[in-house]
C-alpha positions as CSV (number, residue, x, y, z in Angstrom):
1,M,-6.1,-12.2,-16.4
2,T,-6.4,-11.2,-12.7
3,A,-10.1,-11.3,-11.6
4,G,-11.4,-8.1,-10.1
5,A,-13.4,-7.8,-7.0
6,Y,-16.3,-5.2,-6.9
7,A,-16.4,-4.9,-3.1
8,L,-13.7,-3.5,-0.9
9,G,-14.6,-5.7,2.1
10,G,-11.9,-8.2,1.1
11,L,-9.2,-5.6,0.9
12,A,-8.4,-5.4,4.6
13,L,-8.9,-9.2,4.9
14,S,-6.4,-9.9,2.1
15,L,-3.8,-7.7,3.7
16,S,-4.3,-9.2,7.1
17,L,-4.0,-12.7,5.7
18,L,-0.8,-11.8,3.9
19,T,0.6,-10.4,7.1
20,S,-0.4,-13.5,9.1
21,C,1.4,-15.6,6.5
22,G,4.6,-13.7,7.2
23,K,4.6,-11.9,3.8
24,K,5.2,-8.2,3.6
25,A,2.8,-6.0,1.6
26,E,5.7,-4.4,-0.2
27,S,9.4,-5.1,-0.5
28,T,11.0,-3.6,-3.6
29,S,9.9,-1.7,-6.7
30,S,9.8,-5.0,-8.7
31,S,8.9,-7.7,-6.1
32,G,6.5,-8.3,-3.2
33,I,2.8,-7.7,-2.9
34,A,0.8,-4.5,-3.4
35,T,-2.9,-3.6,-3.9
36,I,-4.6,-1.1,-6.2
37,V,-8.2,0.1,-6.0
38,C,-9.5,1.1,-9.4
39,D,-12.6,2.7,-10.8
40,A,-14.4,-0.3,-12.3
41,S,-14.7,1.4,-15.7
42,F,-11.0,0.7,-16.2
43,E,-10.9,-2.9,-15.3
44,N,-10.0,-4.0,-18.8
45,I,-7.1,-1.5,-18.9
46,M,-5.7,-2.3,-15.5
47,D,-5.9,-6.1,-15.9
48,Q,-3.6,-5.8,-19.0
49,E,-1.2,-3.4,-17.2
50,I,-0.9,-5.9,-14.3
51,D,-0.5,-8.9,-16.7
52,V,2.5,-7.3,-18.4
53,F,4.0,-5.9,-15.3
54,E,3.9,-9.3,-13.5
55,Y,5.3,-11.0,-16.6
56,V,8.3,-8.6,-16.7
57,Y,8.7,-8.8,-12.9
58,P,7.6,-12.4,-11.9
59,N,8.2,-11.8,-8.2
60,A,5.7,-9.0,-8.1
61,N,2.0,-9.5,-7.2
62,I,-0.4,-6.6,-7.8
63,I,-3.9,-7.3,-6.3
64,P,-6.6,-5.2,-7.9
65,Y,-10.0,-4.2,-6.4
66,Y,-12.6,-2.8,-8.8
67,T,-15.2,-0.5,-7.3
68,D,-16.8,2.9,-7.7
69,Q,-14.7,6.0,-7.8
70,N,-15.7,7.4,-4.4
71,S,-14.8,4.1,-2.7
72,A,-11.4,4.1,-4.5
73,I,-10.6,7.6,-3.1
74,D,-11.8,6.7,0.3
75,S,-9.5,3.6,0.4
76,L,-6.5,5.9,-0.2
77,L,-7.6,8.4,2.4
78,E,-8.2,5.6,4.9
79,F,-4.8,4.1,4.2
80,K,-6.2,0.8,3.0
81,T,-4.2,1.0,-0.2
82,R,-1.4,3.1,-1.7
83,L,-2.6,3.1,-5.3
84,I,-5.8,4.1,-7.0
85,V,-7.2,4.9,-10.5
86,T,-9.9,7.5,-10.8
87,T,-11.3,10.0,-13.3
88,R,-10.3,13.0,-11.2
89,P,-7.2,14.2,-9.3
90,L,-7.2,14.6,-5.6
91,T,-8.5,17.9,-4.3
92,Q,-6.2,20.3,-2.4
93,K,-8.0,19.3,0.8
94,E,-7.4,15.6,0.2
95,M,-3.8,16.3,-0.7
96,S,-3.2,18.3,2.5
97,Y,-4.8,15.5,4.6
98,L,-2.5,12.9,3.2
99,K,0.6,15.1,3.5
100,S,-0.4,15.9,7.1
101,N,-0.1,12.1,7.7
102,D,3.4,12.0,6.2
103,K,2.2,10.6,2.9
104,Q,4.1,11.5,-0.3
105,V,1.5,11.9,-3.0
106,R,2.2,11.4,-6.7
107,Q,-0.6,11.8,-9.2
108,S,-0.5,11.8,-13.0
109,Q,-3.0,11.8,-15.8
110,I,-2.5,8.5,-17.5
111,A,-5.1,8.5,-20.2
112,V,-8.2,10.0,-21.7
113,D,-11.2,7.6,-21.9
114,A,-14.0,8.1,-24.4
115,L,-17.6,7.2,-23.4
116,A,-19.1,5.3,-26.2
117,M,-22.8,5.1,-27.1
118,I,-23.7,1.6,-28.1
119,V,-27.0,0.1,-29.5
120,N,-28.2,-3.2,-30.7
121,P,-27.3,-4.0,-34.3
122,Q,-31.1,-4.2,-35.1
123,N,-31.3,-0.4,-34.4
124,S,-31.0,1.6,-37.7
125,I,-29.7,4.7,-36.0
126,N,-26.0,5.6,-36.6
127,V,-25.6,9.1,-35.1
128,L,-26.7,10.9,-32.0
129,S,-26.0,14.5,-31.0
130,K,-25.2,15.7,-27.5
131,P,-28.6,17.4,-27.2
132,E,-30.4,14.2,-28.3
133,I,-28.5,12.2,-25.7
134,A,-29.4,14.7,-23.1
135,E,-33.1,14.4,-24.0
136,I,-32.9,10.6,-23.9
137,L,-31.3,10.7,-20.5
138,S,-33.8,13.1,-19.1
139,G,-36.8,11.1,-20.5
140,K,-37.9,13.8,-23.0
141,L,-37.3,11.3,-25.8
142,Q,-38.7,8.0,-24.8
143,K,-39.3,6.1,-28.1
144,W,-36.8,5.3,-30.9
145,S,-39.3,6.4,-33.5
146,E,-39.0,9.9,-31.9
147,V,-35.3,10.0,-32.4
148,E,-35.2,8.7,-36.0
149,P,-38.1,8.0,-38.3
150,G,-38.0,4.4,-39.6
151,N,-37.3,2.9,-36.2
152,D,-41.0,2.0,-35.8
153,H,-40.1,-1.6,-35.3
154,L,-38.4,-0.6,-32.0
155,G,-40.2,0.4,-28.8
156,D,-39.3,2.4,-25.7
157,I,-35.7,3.5,-25.3
158,E,-33.9,1.7,-22.4
159,V,-30.7,3.4,-21.3
160,V,-28.3,1.2,-19.4
161,F,-25.3,2.3,-17.3
162,D,-22.9,0.1,-15.3
163,H,-24.1,1.1,-11.8
164,Q,-25.7,4.0,-9.9
165,G,-22.5,5.2,-8.2
166,S,-20.2,4.9,-11.2
167,S,-18.1,7.7,-12.6
168,T,-19.8,7.2,-16.0
169,V,-23.2,8.1,-14.4
170,Q,-21.6,11.1,-12.7
171,Y,-20.0,12.3,-15.9
172,M,-23.2,12.1,-18.0
173,R,-25.4,13.7,-15.3
174,D,-22.9,16.6,-14.8
175,S,-21.9,17.3,-18.4
176,L,-25.2,16.7,-20.2
177,L,-27.9,17.3,-17.6
178,S,-26.1,20.0,-15.6
179,G,-26.6,17.9,-12.5
180,G,-30.3,17.1,-13.2
181,N,-32.1,13.9,-12.8
182,F,-32.3,11.0,-15.2
183,G,-35.7,9.9,-16.6
184,P,-37.5,6.7,-15.7
185,N,-36.0,5.0,-18.8
186,V,-32.5,4.8,-17.3
187,F,-31.4,1.5,-15.7
188,A,-28.4,0.4,-13.8
189,Q,-26.5,-2.8,-14.3
190,N,-23.7,-4.0,-12.0
191,T,-20.7,-3.9,-14.3
192,P,-19.6,-2.5,-17.6
193,E,-19.5,-6.0,-19.0
194,E,-23.2,-6.4,-18.1
195,V,-24.0,-3.1,-20.0
196,F,-22.4,-4.6,-23.1
197,K,-24.3,-7.9,-22.8
198,A,-27.6,-6.1,-22.1
199,V,-27.3,-4.0,-25.3
200,A,-26.2,-7.0,-27.4
201,A,-29.4,-8.9,-26.2
202,N,-32.0,-6.0,-26.2
203,K,-32.9,-4.2,-29.5
204,N,-34.4,-1.3,-27.5
205,A,-31.3,-0.7,-25.3
206,V,-28.7,2.0,-25.6
207,G,-25.6,1.7,-23.4
208,I,-23.0,4.2,-22.2
209,I,-19.7,2.5,-21.7
210,G,-15.9,3.2,-21.7
211,V,-14.3,2.6,-25.0
212,S,-12.0,-0.1,-23.8
213,W,-15.0,-2.4,-23.2
214,I,-16.0,-2.3,-26.9
215,S,-12.6,-2.6,-28.5
216,S,-12.5,-6.0,-30.3
217,D,-8.7,-6.2,-30.6
218,M,-8.7,-10.0,-30.5
219,K,-5.0,-10.0,-31.5
220,T,-4.1,-8.9,-28.0
221,R,-7.0,-10.4,-26.0
222,E,-6.3,-13.9,-27.4
223,M,-2.5,-13.7,-26.8
224,S,-0.9,-15.4,-23.9
225,R,0.6,-13.1,-21.2
226,E,4.1,-13.8,-22.6
227,E,3.1,-13.0,-26.2
228,Y,1.3,-9.8,-25.3
229,A,4.1,-8.6,-23.1
230,Q,6.7,-9.2,-25.8
231,S,4.5,-7.4,-28.4
232,V,4.4,-4.3,-26.1
233,Q,8.1,-4.4,-25.6
234,R,8.7,-4.7,-29.4
235,N,6.5,-1.6,-29.8
236,D,4.1,-3.4,-32.2
237,S,1.3,-1.2,-33.4
238,T,-2.4,-2.2,-33.0
239,D,-5.3,-1.1,-35.1
240,I,-8.3,-0.7,-32.9
241,T,-11.7,-2.0,-34.1
242,F,-15.0,-2.3,-32.3
243,S,-16.9,-5.4,-31.4
244,K,-19.5,-6.6,-34.0
245,D,-21.9,-7.7,-31.2
246,V,-23.1,-4.1,-30.8
247,K,-23.2,-1.0,-32.9
248,V,-21.1,2.0,-31.9
249,L,-22.7,5.3,-32.7
250,K,-21.1,8.4,-34.0
251,V,-21.6,11.4,-31.7
252,R,-22.0,15.0,-32.8
253,G,-21.2,17.9,-30.5
254,N,-23.4,20.9,-29.8
255,D,-24.1,22.8,-33.0
256,E,-21.6,20.6,-34.9
257,V,-22.3,19.2,-38.3
258,T,-19.9,16.3,-38.4
259,A,-20.3,13.3,-36.0
260,Y,-17.4,11.1,-34.9
261,L,-16.7,7.6,-33.7
262,P,-14.6,7.2,-30.5
263,Y,-11.4,6.4,-32.2
264,Q,-8.2,7.5,-30.5
265,Y,-7.3,10.2,-33.1
266,Y,-10.7,11.9,-32.7
267,I,-10.3,11.8,-28.9
268,F,-6.8,13.3,-29.3
269,N,-7.9,16.3,-31.4
270,G,-11.1,16.9,-29.4
271,D,-13.6,16.0,-32.2
272,Y,-15.2,13.2,-30.2
273,P,-17.2,15.1,-27.6
274,L,-17.7,12.5,-24.8
275,Y,-14.4,12.0,-22.9
276,R,-12.9,12.2,-19.5
277,Q,-9.4,12.1,-18.0
278,V,-8.0,9.0,-16.1
279,Y,-5.6,9.5,-13.2
280,M,-3.3,7.2,-11.2
281,I,-2.6,8.3,-7.7
282,S,0.1,6.8,-5.4
283,T,1.2,7.3,-1.9
284,G,3.8,4.5,-2.2
285,T,7.3,5.4,-1.1
286,G,10.3,5.3,-3.4
287,G,11.6,1.8,-3.8
288,S,8.2,0.2,-3.0
289,L,6.2,-2.0,-5.3
290,S,3.4,0.5,-5.4
291,H,5.8,3.1,-6.7
292,G,7.3,0.7,-9.1
293,F,3.9,-0.1,-10.6
294,Y,3.1,3.6,-10.7
295,S,6.3,4.3,-12.6
296,F,5.5,1.4,-15.0
297,V,2.0,2.6,-15.9
298,T,3.1,6.2,-16.3
299,G,6.1,5.2,-18.4
300,F,6.4,4.3,-22.1
301,H,5.5,0.6,-21.9
302,G,2.5,1.1,-19.6
303,Q,1.3,3.8,-21.9
304,K,1.7,1.6,-25.0
305,I,-0.5,-1.0,-23.3
306,M,-3.2,1.7,-23.0
307,L,-2.9,2.5,-26.7
308,N,-3.8,-1.1,-27.4
309,T,-7.0,-1.0,-25.3
310,G,-8.7,1.8,-27.2
311,V,-8.3,4.7,-24.7
312,L,-6.0,7.6,-25.5
313,P,-2.7,7.3,-23.5
314,K,-1.2,10.4,-22.0
315,V,2.3,9.8,-23.4
316,V,2.1,7.6,-26.6
317,Q,0.1,9.5,-29.2
318,P,-2.0,7.7,-31.9
319,T,-1.4,7.5,-35.6
320,M,-4.3,8.7,-37.8
321,V,-6.0,5.8,-39.6
322,Y,-8.7,6.6,-42.2
323,V,-11.7,4.4,-41.8
324,N,-14.3,4.0,-44.6
């Protein structure tokens, strides 16, 4: 799959090199070169979208840059790219600015992403409530034995996020702490993948990570680009399971009795309480490669790819699967 870059410094350089080589950044809706700047939380999703799109249209080259959400939005407003993926739509002020610069703006919700709570398999806990998560994030709960009796073999709780400026951090601070500060037990990694690895290696860690990073759907991840693209076009169904390297916790909402895992059906009906929207925003003109990729991701096949990653696509709805 296409490797993502976590710094935007190479974006202008890449475009200048392409221009100096005599290549145009865009030509048609299915050929040429285009860039996309994406919230790093969704790297797994966008890599698969790009793989299938480039398989279907071999003359197309989509170059992704994975960064924090604010940088992605800035790159669009500074005309460094024509495509971004974020967890919020543009504000009216941002829309007006782009339109005043003769940019045609298209934005669409493309998915709903669940934020999963993951712990090391040595941790005996299986369920957390939203109030407990808030107390862990604020530092009011600092030891695993305070959360669940019987976890005396564990020590201090260590919360790991991807990085300080991520949309995941912003979501948890705003929705659970009402904008308040995290406790001293909260640590930042560099990428979602490092969060996963930190929890798998540390029995005291609890990670907060997008659901696509814990889906162990090896039937698709081990496929070649050709096999995966053909399976999407055939409309094959995929049963999503979670990686065995970490334990995925059930989460219970405020004043709720039942807790739920972040399966797509529970995201769809609102039972799983930690979720956020995912948006794709384009200023690409009709007939450009940016617009072609935007149309692909928001269309049926692009939405089917998202269904296979564990997030809830906007268009293709999940089928209920009962899990023991």
